[in-house]
Structure formats: C-alpha cells, structure tokens
C-alpha positions, -999 to 999 in steps of 0.1 A, spaced: 0 0 0 29 24 -6 16 54 -23 28 89 -31 7 118 -40 9 156 -41 -14 180 -23 -18 216 -34 0 243 -14 -8 273 -35 -26 283 -67 -22 316 -84 -32 332 -117 -3 349 -134 -6 377 -160 20 364 -185 14 353 -221 8 316 -227 37 302 -249 12 281 -268 -19 303 -275 -4 337 -265 -34 347 -244 -30 370 -214 -42 363 -179 -49 326 -185 -19 309 -168 -24 292 -135 6 285 -113 2 255 -89 27 245 -62 23 210 -47 41 191 -19 46 154 -17 28 131 8 39 95 12 16 70 27 23 34 38 4 9 58 22 21 90 26 59 85 19 91 66 48 114 59 50 149 44 83 153 25 103 184 16 98 177 -21 77 203 -40 67 206 -76 55 235 -97 33 233 -127 17 259 -150 -15 253 -169 -31 275 -195 -69 278 -188 -75 290 -223 -59 263 -244 -59 238 -215 -23 228 -220 4 222 -194 33 246 -198 65 226 -191 97 244 -178 114 242 -211 87 264 -226 89 291 -198 101 325 -208 123 347 -186 92 366 -174 75 334 -164 106 322 -146 108 355 -126 71 352 -116 76 316 -105 106 326 -85 87 354 -68 58 331 -59 83 304 -47 98 328 -22 64 335 -7 55 298 -5 46 285 30 56 248 29 43 224 54 71 212 77 86 177 71 67 154 94 57 118 100 25 104 116 22 69 128 -11 51 121 -30 32 149 -19 -2 137 17 9 142 10 21 177 -7 -12 185 24 -32 172 47 -10 193 25 -15 225 23 -53 218 61 -55 214 67 -36 246 43 -59 266 59 -89 251 94 -76 260 84 -69 296 69 -104 300 101 -120 286 123 -100 310 101 -109 339 102 -146 330 140 -144 326 146 -128 359 123 -152 377 97 -126 389 70 -145 371 69 -183 369 45 -207 354 
C-alpha cells in the first residue's frame, strides 16, 4: 500500500502570455508538496513541484517552454510559499504493534529474571 501523492499548497493566476496560445491572464501556477503513505505511517516530505497550466488552451506549460518573465514570476511566488514542515504520523496499527512488542518484551524480561513463573 505504498503510495505517493501531491497536495496543493498554492494556486495563483499569473498575467504572463501563454507560450502556446499567446493569451493574457490565463496561466495558472500551482505548487504541490509530496505526501507519502504506507500501511504504517503518513509522511510529508520536503519535495515540492511547480506546474503551470493555461486555462484558455488547457495545455500544461513545461519548464522548457517558460520565458524569462514566467521564470521571474515563478521565483517570486516560490519565495512567498509556505511549505508544510517535514513530518511523520504513525497510524493506529503501528502504535498497536509497538505496544504489543513492549508488553511482550516486559513479559520475557520478567520470566528471565524469575519474577513470574509458570
């Protein structure tokens, strides 16, 4: 059940010309941050991605197509971006396994020291 997905941090309309259809005010800038999920935990990573879409021609504008003006606007928005801090959250099943392991370890130690006997 290992999966990775991105969640949206920020969306902004930018007033640059689209490199495909040359329309003004139709570019949308989207910043996303990576979320990794396993059976035992959820983790937010430091990895972020940036994508630009044209709402007029509905094309994704890849970084190779960016003009200097678009790059400056992306850098400006990137500086003001509030990333979520890197974190990890353990799921209830993980906490149950940790608790079971601790109880088992304590019982083994008590048997080994002779505090508990059968």
